[in-house]
DRENNUMAR-881580 format. One line per field, with one value per residue: residue number from 1; x, z, y of N, C-alpha, C in turn. Coordinates in steps of 0.05 Angstrom, whole numbers, plus 5000, padded with zeros to 4 digits. Layout:
BEGIN
i c(NUM, ...)
n_u c(X, ...)
n_w c(Z, ...)
n_v c(Y, ...)
ca_u c(X, ...)
ca_w c(Z, ...)
ca_v c(Y, ...)
c_u c(X, ...)
c_w c(Z, ...)
c_v c(Y, ...)
***
This chain:
BEGIN
i c(1, 2, 3, 4, 5, 6, 7, 8, 9, 10, 11, 12, 13, 14, 15, 16, 17, 18, 19, 20, 21, 22, 23, 24, 25, 26, 27, 28, 29, 30, 31, 32, 33, 34, 35, 36, 37, 38, 39, 40, 41, 42, 43, 44, 45, 46, 47, 48, 49, 50, 51, 52, 53, 54, 55, 56, 57, 58, 59, 60, 61, 62, 63, 64, 65, 66, 67, 68, 69, 70, 71, 72, 73, 74, 75, 76, 77, 78, 79, 80, 81, 82, 83, 84, 85, 86, 87, 88, 89, 90, 91, 92, 93, 94, 95, 96, 97, 98, 99, 100, 101, 102, 103, 104, 105, 106, 107, 108, 109, 110, 111, 112, 113, 114, 115, 116, 117, 118, 119, 120, 121, 122, 123, 124, 125, 126, 127, 128, 129, 130, 131, 132, 133, 134, 135, 136, 137, 138, 139, 140, 141, 142, 143, 144, 145, 146, 147, 148, 149, 150, 151, 152, 153, 154, 155, 156, 157, 158, 159, 160, 161, 162, 163, 164, 165, 166, 167, 168, 169, 170, 171, 172, 173, 174, 175, 176, 177, 178, 179, 180, 181, 182, 183, 184, 185, 186, 187, 188, 189, 190, 191, 192, 193, 194, 195, 196, 197, 198, 199, 200, 201, 202, 203, 204, 205, 206, 207, 208, 209, 210, 211, 212, 213, 214, 215, 216, 217, 218, 219, 220, 221, 222, 223, 224, 225, 226, 227, 228, 229, 230, 231, 232, 233, 234, 235, 236, 237, 238, 239, 240, 241, 242, 243, 244, 245)
n_u c(8957, 8927, 8869, 8841, 8809, 8803, 8805, 8782, 8760, 8707, 8697, 8677, 8693, 8748, 8754, 8736, 8778, 8819, 8802, 8805, 8860, 8878, 8857, 8884, 8938, 8938, 8923, 8869, 8849, 8827, 8764, 8765, 8739, 8722, 8735, 8681, 8627, 8624, 8675, 8708, 8690, 8708, 8763, 8779, 8755, 8704, 8637, 8579, 8545, 8583, 8619, 8584, 8567, 8615, 8627, 8580, 8586, 8630, 8608, 8569, 8602, 8621, 8666, 8665, 8625, 8563, 8545, 8489, 8479, 8532, 8571, 8614, 8651, 8712, 8707, 8716, 8763, 8734, 8733, 8720, 8663, 8662, 8631, 8641, 8657, 8611, 8547, 8488, 8455, 8471, 8445, 8396, 8334, 8306, 8346, 8372, 8402, 8399, 8361, 8363, 8398, 8382, 8354, 8292, 8264, 8215, 8159, 8113, 8052, 8045, 8000, 7980, 8015, 8039, 8095, 8109, 8081, 8107, 8155, 8143, 8100, 8045, 8044, 8034, 7987, 7937, 7946, 7989, 8052, 8102, 8137, 8199, 8241, 8307, 8366, 8436, 8489, 8545, 8580, 8573, 8549, 8500, 8509, 8484, 8422, 8369, 8320, 8272, 8228, 8176, 8132, 8066, 8034, 8069, 8091, 8049, 8042, 8084, 8094, 8068, 8097, 8148, 8138, 8124, 8171, 8189, 8234, 8281, 8291, 8244, 8207, 8218, 8210, 8186, 8178, 8210, 8206, 8197, 8242, 8302, 8339, 8366, 8400, 8401, 8442, 8449, 8486, 8494, 8514, 8485, 8451, 8429, 8361, 8313, 8290, 8324, 8373, 8362, 8353, 8403, 8434, 8462, 8482, 8434, 8428, 8477, 8525, 8505, 8514, 8478, 8451, 8415, 8378, 8348, 8314, 8301, 8259, 8258, 8218, 8225, 8198, 8196, 8218, 8238, 8257, 8309, 8334, 8392, 8422, 8479, 8526, 8579, 8624, 8629, 8623, 8646, 8648, 8664, 8677, 8677, 8700, 8706, 8747, 8719, 8716)
n_w c(5915, 5970, 5995, 6060, 6104, 6157, 6167, 6187, 6146, 6101, 6059, 6008, 5997, 5998, 5954, 5914, 5914, 5897, 5846, 5823, 5826, 5790, 5743, 5739, 5735, 5687, 5681, 5673, 5617, 5587, 5559, 5558, 5577, 5643, 5690, 5701, 5750, 5776, 5766, 5794, 5845, 5854, 5846, 5887, 5932, 5950, 5967, 5925, 5933, 5956, 5914, 5876, 5900, 5901, 5846, 5829, 5853, 5826, 5775, 5783, 5792, 5742, 5724, 5709, 5660, 5646, 5597, 5568, 5561, 5547, 5586, 5637, 5629, 5627, 5627, 5569, 5556, 5536, 5487, 5512, 5510, 5514, 5551, 5548, 5588, 5620, 5644, 5679, 5637, 5594, 5569, 5559, 5527, 5509, 5501, 5456, 5393, 5345, 5324, 5288, 5289, 5330, 5352, 5367, 5418, 5442, 5445, 5484, 5518, 5586, 5636, 5694, 5753, 5816, 5815, 5774, 5790, 5836, 5816, 5781, 5803, 5803, 5749, 5719, 5734, 5708, 5653, 5649, 5627, 5573, 5554, 5532, 5503, 5487, 5458, 5475, 5433, 5405, 5344, 5345, 5392, 5446, 5494, 5532, 5559, 5554, 5585, 5578, 5611, 5601, 5615, 5588, 5586, 5576, 5526, 5485, 5434, 5425, 5416, 5366, 5335, 5335, 5310, 5259, 5240, 5252, 5258, 5311, 5323, 5308, 5340, 5391, 5384, 5404, 5454, 5495, 5548, 5573, 5569, 5592, 5645, 5693, 5727, 5762, 5781, 5793, 5812, 5814, 5831, 5819, 5822, 5762, 5740, 5720, 5669, 5651, 5649, 5609, 5565, 5560, 5551, 5591, 5649, 5699, 5756, 5748, 5756, 5743, 5718, 5740, 5720, 5739, 5722, 5740, 5711, 5708, 5688, 5668, 5701, 5746, 5747, 5741, 5681, 5654, 5665, 5669, 5659, 5656, 5639, 5643, 5618, 5657, 5639, 5587, 5580, 5598, 5640, 5640, 5678, 5681, 5716, 5737, 5784, 5843, 5855)
n_v c(7083, 7053, 7019, 7027, 6990, 6998, 7050, 7116, 7143, 7138, 7080, 7088, 7140, 7134, 7101, 7135, 7173, 7139, 7126, 7176, 7185, 7146, 7166, 7215, 7198, 7173, 7120, 7110, 7138, 7201, 7197, 7142, 7077, 7058, 7004, 6957, 6960, 6910, 6888, 6923, 6914, 6861, 6867, 6901, 6882, 6901, 6924, 6927, 6973, 7009, 7018, 7038, 7087, 7117, 7121, 7148, 7198, 7218, 7221, 7260, 7303, 7311, 7285, 7232, 7198, 7167, 7122, 7098, 7029, 7020, 7032, 7062, 7122, 7160, 7229, 7269, 7321, 7373, 7427, 7491, 7534, 7602, 7653, 7718, 7776, 7776, 7797, 7821, 7835, 7805, 7760, 7779, 7780, 7825, 7861, 7845, 7857, 7832, 7779, 7739, 7696, 7665, 7605, 7589, 7549, 7549, 7591, 7620, 7637, 7648, 7636, 7675, 7655, 7630, 7633, 7671, 7715, 7728, 7744, 7787, 7817, 7861, 7870, 7824, 7802, 7802, 7790, 7755, 7727, 7727, 7669, 7653, 7607, 7586, 7555, 7552, 7545, 7509, 7493, 7438, 7421, 7428, 7475, 7503, 7530, 7577, 7617, 7667, 7711, 7755, 7808, 7806, 7850, 7892, 7881, 7866, 7843, 7810, 7753, 7744, 7780, 7756, 7707, 7723, 7742, 7793, 7848, 7861, 7915, 7939, 7914, 7934, 7988, 8050, 8031, 8044, 8058, 8011, 7981, 7947, 7977, 7972, 7919, 7856, 7804, 7735, 7678, 7608, 7540, 7479, 7415, 7385, 7385, 7334, 7345, 7385, 7357, 7320, 7354, 7379, 7336, 7307, 7268, 7251, 7293, 7315, 7369, 7437, 7504, 7558, 7618, 7674, 7731, 7792, 7843, 7913, 7968, 8038, 8058, 8028, 7980, 7909, 7884, 7841, 7773, 7728, 7664, 7626, 7566, 7527, 7479, 7460, 7433, 7446, 7500, 7565, 7623, 7691, 7749, 7821, 7877, 7943, 7976, 8003, 8072)
ca_u c(8940, 8913, 8845, 8844, 8782, 8802, 8807, 8757, 8750, 8690, 8709, 8669, 8709, 8775, 8753, 8734, 8805, 8835, 8795, 8816, 8889, 8882, 8851, 8906, 8963, 8935, 8913, 8844, 8853, 8803, 8749, 8766, 8720, 8733, 8724, 8653, 8622, 8630, 8704, 8720, 8683, 8725, 8791, 8784, 8740, 8685, 8609, 8568, 8536, 8606, 8629, 8563, 8567, 8639, 8623, 8558, 8596, 8647, 8590, 8557, 8623, 8628, 8691, 8657, 8599, 8551, 8532, 8471, 8485, 8560, 8587, 8622, 8675, 8724, 8698, 8736, 8768, 8724, 8739, 8699, 8651, 8665, 8615, 8659, 8646, 8583, 8533, 8460, 8442, 8483, 8427, 8370, 8321, 8298, 8370, 8383, 8401, 8393, 8352, 8363, 8414, 8371, 8335, 8274, 8252, 8187, 8148, 8085, 8041, 8040, 7980, 7991, 8017, 8053, 8123, 8113, 8071, 8128, 8176, 8134, 8080, 8019, 8047, 8026, 7963, 7915, 7953, 8011, 8078, 8113, 8160, 8215, 8263, 8325, 8390, 8463, 8501, 8569, 8573, 8567, 8536, 8485, 8524, 8467, 8394, 8361, 8291, 8265, 8201, 8170, 8103, 8050, 8024, 8089, 8096, 8026, 8044, 8111, 8094, 8061, 8119, 8169, 8129, 8123, 8198, 8193, 8261, 8281, 8289, 8216, 8193, 8221, 8205, 8165, 8174, 8235, 8199, 8196, 8268, 8319, 8358, 8382, 8399, 8411, 8451, 8455, 8498, 8496, 8519, 8467, 8447, 8409, 8336, 8310, 8285, 8349, 8393, 8354, 8357, 8432, 8447, 8480, 8471, 8417, 8442, 8503, 8524, 8502, 8517, 8453, 8452, 8389, 8379, 8323, 8319, 8280, 8257, 8261, 8198, 8232, 8183, 8211, 8210, 8248, 8271, 8324, 8348, 8411, 8433, 8503, 8542, 8606, 8646, 8631, 8621, 8659, 8638, 8683, 8665, 8696, 8691, 8724, 8750, 8703, 8733)
ca_w c(5939, 5979, 6012, 6088, 6115, 6186, 6168, 6193, 6121, 6088, 6037, 5982, 5994, 5991, 5926, 5897, 5911, 5882, 5818, 5814, 5822, 5765, 5721, 5738, 5726, 5660, 5681, 5658, 5600, 5579, 5538, 5560, 5594, 5667, 5696, 5710, 5779, 5786, 5765, 5816, 5870, 5856, 5848, 5912, 5954, 5960, 5961, 5902, 5942, 5960, 5887, 5863, 5911, 5892, 5817, 5827, 5860, 5804, 5753, 5791, 5789, 5714, 5718, 5695, 5647, 5641, 5570, 5570, 5545, 5541, 5610, 5649, 5616, 5636, 5610, 5552, 5561, 5512, 5485, 5525, 5498, 5535, 5551, 5558, 5600, 5627, 5664, 5682, 5612, 5572, 5555, 5557, 5501, 5502, 5494, 5432, 5370, 5322, 5333, 5265, 5294, 5353, 5345, 5390, 5424, 5450, 5451, 5493, 5538, 5611, 5653, 5721, 5773, 5840, 5809, 5759, 5806, 5855, 5800, 5767, 5817, 5790, 5719, 5705, 5747, 5689, 5626, 5649, 5614, 5551, 5560, 5508, 5508, 5465, 5466, 5469, 5418, 5388, 5319, 5348, 5417, 5462, 5518, 5552, 5553, 5565, 5586, 5584, 5618, 5596, 5619, 5564, 5587, 5565, 5498, 5480, 5407, 5422, 5403, 5337, 5322, 5331, 5291, 5232, 5232, 5255, 5268, 5339, 5325, 5305, 5363, 5415, 5377, 5421, 5479, 5510, 5577, 5583, 5564, 5617, 5653, 5715, 5728, 5785, 5772, 5814, 5800, 5832, 5819, 5831, 5806, 5740, 5742, 5700, 5643, 5644, 5642, 5583, 5545, 5557, 5545, 5613, 5668, 5720, 5780, 5741, 5763, 5722, 5726, 5736, 5722, 5737, 5721, 5742, 5698, 5714, 5669, 5680, 5722, 5767, 5745, 5729, 5653, 5643, 5683, 5652, 5671, 5637, 5651, 5627, 5625, 5665, 5624, 5559, 5580, 5618, 5642, 5651, 5686, 5681, 5734, 5744, 5813, 5852, 5864)
ca_v c(7087, 7028, 7023, 7018, 6984, 7005, 7079, 7131, 7154, 7118, 7066, 7100, 7164, 7125, 7091, 7159, 7184, 7120, 7129, 7202, 7180, 7131, 7184, 7235, 7186, 7162, 7093, 7113, 7162, 7215, 7183, 7112, 7064, 7047, 6977, 6956, 6958, 6883, 6884, 6939, 6900, 6838, 6875, 6915, 6869, 6921, 6918, 6943, 7000, 7026, 7025, 7054, 7114, 7131, 7128, 7167, 7225, 7227, 7228, 7286, 7324, 7314, 7271, 7207, 7199, 7141, 7119, 7076, 7006, 7018, 7032, 7088, 7131, 7185, 7251, 7282, 7350, 7386, 7455, 7505, 7558, 7623, 7677, 7738, 7801, 7769, 7813, 7816, 7840, 7790, 7742, 7792, 7780, 7853, 7876, 7834, 7874, 7816, 7753, 7720, 7672, 7650, 7584, 7587, 7523, 7553, 7618, 7615, 7655, 7635, 7649, 7683, 7635, 7640, 7639, 7695, 7738, 7735, 7758, 7812, 7832, 7868, 7871, 7800, 7791, 7799, 7780, 7735, 7735, 7711, 7652, 7648, 7589, 7580, 7541, 7564, 7523, 7511, 7479, 7410, 7413, 7447, 7480, 7517, 7535, 7603, 7624, 7695, 7717, 7784, 7813, 7810, 7878, 7911, 7875, 7849, 7831, 7798, 7726, 7747, 7793, 7737, 7687, 7735, 7750, 7822, 7855, 7870, 7944, 7946, 7903, 7952, 8016, 8064, 8015, 8049, 8059, 7983, 7967, 7944, 7998, 7962, 7890, 7842, 7778, 7715, 7654, 7585, 7514, 7459, 7391, 7388, 7371, 7313, 7358, 7399, 7337, 7309, 7375, 7385, 7311, 7300, 7250, 7262, 7303, 7327, 7398, 7457, 7532, 7572, 7647, 7687, 7760, 7807, 7869, 7932, 7990, 8065, 8061, 8009, 7955, 7886, 7881, 7815, 7755, 7710, 7641, 7613, 7541, 7520, 7456, 7470, 7419, 7456, 7529, 7581, 7650, 7710, 7775, 7844, 7897, 7964, 7981, 8026, 8095)
c_u c(8926, 8889, 8850, 8817, 8780, 8804, 8780, 8745, 8732, 8703, 8702, 8686, 8738, 8775, 8751, 8762, 8823, 8828, 8805, 8846, 8894, 8876, 8874, 8932, 8961, 8927, 8886, 8846, 8826, 8790, 8748, 8745, 8734, 8722, 8695, 8651, 8631, 8660, 8717, 8714, 8702, 8754, 8797, 8770, 8721, 8656, 8600, 8559, 8560, 8617, 8609, 8564, 8592, 8636, 8602, 8568, 8614, 8630, 8577, 8576, 8632, 8654, 8687, 8630, 8589, 8538, 8515, 8478, 8514, 8578, 8593, 8649, 8686, 8717, 8721, 8740, 8760, 8732, 8715, 8689, 8651, 8646, 8631, 8644, 8617, 8572, 8504, 8445, 8450, 8464, 8398, 8358, 8315, 8322, 8384, 8381, 8392, 8384, 8351, 8378, 8404, 8351, 8317, 8263, 8222, 8182, 8119, 8077, 8035, 8020, 7992, 7992, 8035, 8081, 8125, 8101, 8091, 8150, 8168, 8113, 8055, 8020, 8037, 7999, 7940, 7923, 7976, 8036, 8084, 8136, 8174, 8239, 8281, 8351, 8415, 8479, 8529, 8561, 8564, 8550, 8520, 8501, 8507, 8439, 8385, 8331, 8288, 8235, 8196, 8140, 8089, 8040, 8043, 8093, 8073, 8027, 8069, 8111, 8088, 8084, 8142, 8162, 8128, 8150, 8204, 8221, 8259, 8279, 8261, 8199, 8194, 8217, 8182, 8159, 8197, 8230, 8199, 8222, 8285, 8338, 8376, 8379, 8411, 8418, 8458, 8465, 8499, 8503, 8501, 8465, 8425, 8384, 8333, 8307, 8310, 8371, 8387, 8359, 8387, 8448, 8469, 8467, 8454, 8435, 8470, 8502, 8520, 8506, 8490, 8457, 8424, 8392, 8351, 8328, 8295, 8282, 8261, 8242, 8202, 8214, 8200, 8200, 8219, 8262, 8284, 8337, 8366, 8423, 8455, 8515, 8570, 8629, 8649, 8630, 8636, 8648, 8659, 8669, 8686, 8684, 8712, 8725, 8733, 8722, 8726)
c_w c(5945, 5996, 6039, 6100, 6145, 6189, 6176, 6168, 6108, 6064, 6010, 5976, 5986, 5962, 5907, 5892, 5894, 5852, 5806, 5809, 5796, 5741, 5717, 5728, 5699, 5658, 5666, 5643, 5594, 5556, 5540, 5580, 5619, 5672, 5706, 5741, 5790, 5787, 5788, 5843, 5875, 5861, 5876, 5936, 5967, 5953, 5938, 5911, 5946, 5933, 5874, 5873, 5902, 5863, 5814, 5833, 5838, 5779, 5759, 5787, 5760, 5706, 5703, 5682, 5643, 5614, 5571, 5550, 5539, 5566, 5620, 5638, 5630, 5617, 5594, 5561, 5536, 5512, 5495, 5509, 5520, 5530, 5564, 5568, 5607, 5648, 5664, 5655, 5589, 5556, 5555, 5529, 5491, 5493, 5468, 5409, 5345, 5332, 5311, 5271, 5318, 5343, 5370, 5393, 5430, 5454, 5459, 5514, 5563, 5627, 5680, 5739, 5795, 5833, 5795, 5773, 5826, 5841, 5791, 5782, 5801, 5760, 5705, 5716, 5728, 5663, 5626, 5636, 5590, 5562, 5534, 5515, 5483, 5476, 5459, 5457, 5407, 5362, 5323, 5373, 5430, 5488, 5540, 5541, 5567, 5564, 5594, 5590, 5616, 5599, 5592, 5563, 5574, 5535, 5489, 5453, 5403, 5408, 5373, 5322, 5316, 5309, 5262, 5223, 5235, 5267, 5296, 5342, 5323, 5328, 5387, 5409, 5393, 5446, 5498, 5540, 5589, 5580, 5589, 5621, 5676, 5717, 5754, 5776, 5795, 5801, 5822, 5816, 5834, 5813, 5785, 5747, 5719, 5672, 5633, 5635, 5614, 5561, 5539, 5551, 5565, 5632, 5689, 5744, 5774, 5749, 5739, 5735, 5720, 5741, 5720, 5739, 5723, 5732, 5703, 5694, 5684, 5703, 5746, 5768, 5732, 5701, 5641, 5665, 5665, 5669, 5650, 5652, 5632, 5637, 5632, 5651, 5596, 5558, 5603, 5617, 5653, 5656, 5685, 5698, 5739, 5774, 5820, 5862, 5892)
c_v c(7061, 7036, 7012, 7015, 6992, 7036, 7092, 7143, 7132, 7105, 7078, 7125, 7156, 7115, 7115, 7171, 7165, 7123, 7155, 7199, 7166, 7148, 7204, 7223, 7172, 7133, 7091, 7140, 7175, 7201, 7153, 7102, 7053, 7020, 6978, 6955, 6931, 6878, 6899, 6926, 6877, 6846, 6886, 6904, 6889, 6913, 6936, 6971, 7019, 7036, 7044, 7083, 7130, 7139, 7150, 7196, 7236, 7235, 7256, 7308, 7327, 7301, 7245, 7212, 7171, 7141, 7094, 7053, 7002, 7018, 7060, 7096, 7156, 7207, 7263, 7311, 7365, 7416, 7471, 7530, 7579, 7646, 7699, 7763, 7798, 7788, 7807, 7819, 7822, 7773, 7753, 7790, 7808, 7870, 7865, 7853, 7858, 7788, 7732, 7694, 7656, 7630, 7580, 7559, 7526, 7582, 7614, 7635, 7639, 7651, 7656, 7659, 7646, 7649, 7666, 7719, 7747, 7751, 7785, 7828, 7837, 7868, 7847, 7788, 7786, 7783, 7759, 7745, 7717, 7694, 7645, 7631, 7586, 7567, 7557, 7541, 7530, 7497, 7451, 7403, 7436, 7451, 7494, 7521, 7560, 7606, 7653, 7697, 7747, 7788, 7819, 7839, 7898, 7907, 7856, 7833, 7815, 7771, 7728, 7760, 7774, 7716, 7697, 7746, 7779, 7827, 7866, 7900, 7954, 7937, 7923, 7981, 8026, 8049, 8021, 8051, 8032, 7968, 7967, 7968, 7989, 7932, 7879, 7813, 7760, 7690, 7632, 7560, 7494, 7435, 7396, 7373, 7351, 7325, 7372, 7380, 7325, 7329, 7379, 7359, 7305, 7281, 7265, 7270, 7313, 7357, 7415, 7485, 7545, 7602, 7658, 7717, 7772, 7835, 7888, 7955, 8016, 8070, 8043, 7984, 7933, 7882, 7854, 7799, 7734, 7688, 7628, 7589, 7531, 7494, 7465, 7456, 7431, 7487, 7542, 7610, 7668, 7736, 7797, 7866, 7918, 7968, 8005, 8048, 8104)
***
């Protein structure tokens, strides 16, 4: 593929396609370093902003990765961690049967604010909610991050129960009226925020899969809100649905 400076297609878009061609035909192999910005400028007679924009888009799409102090590399085709039969309840903290294998990053009480009042309504106006953060891991890498928000009013001793190692079956005992019965799931792909990128060890603005679930109890009150953020290069999600009769 040759670049055409007289084409209506912007040069950065042409360069992006050229780099993709070189990756697909093996000129730049998975895990290998691509030529520097300056080398590409000289080879193709392009300006630095043009090269920078093409590379930035490929980084955002997860095809290239930037390693500080070393350069830009073609992303390896890593083995993916699959979340099977995923639904609104899949990462619910309240639906966990065993929490011994969960490594909590943070368990804290959040005072009422605009975000959680919008999610939970009157249930959090006085006491706020518990925020529980944990990571989704393989043996070698973090593939995702999960946050659960639960009204303090429904589970006032939750933080102490977790810190003292109380079993999940005892935490939810006699709390059946507050356990999830219905769920709403939303999925989107967006660019990672700065904190998310740092936590997941990815470049800023890299794409992430975001799954949010709102769970309601028998009384139709929201009892849990879950946000799951996944690296699309390391994680895959599968859904299962029976045909409606």
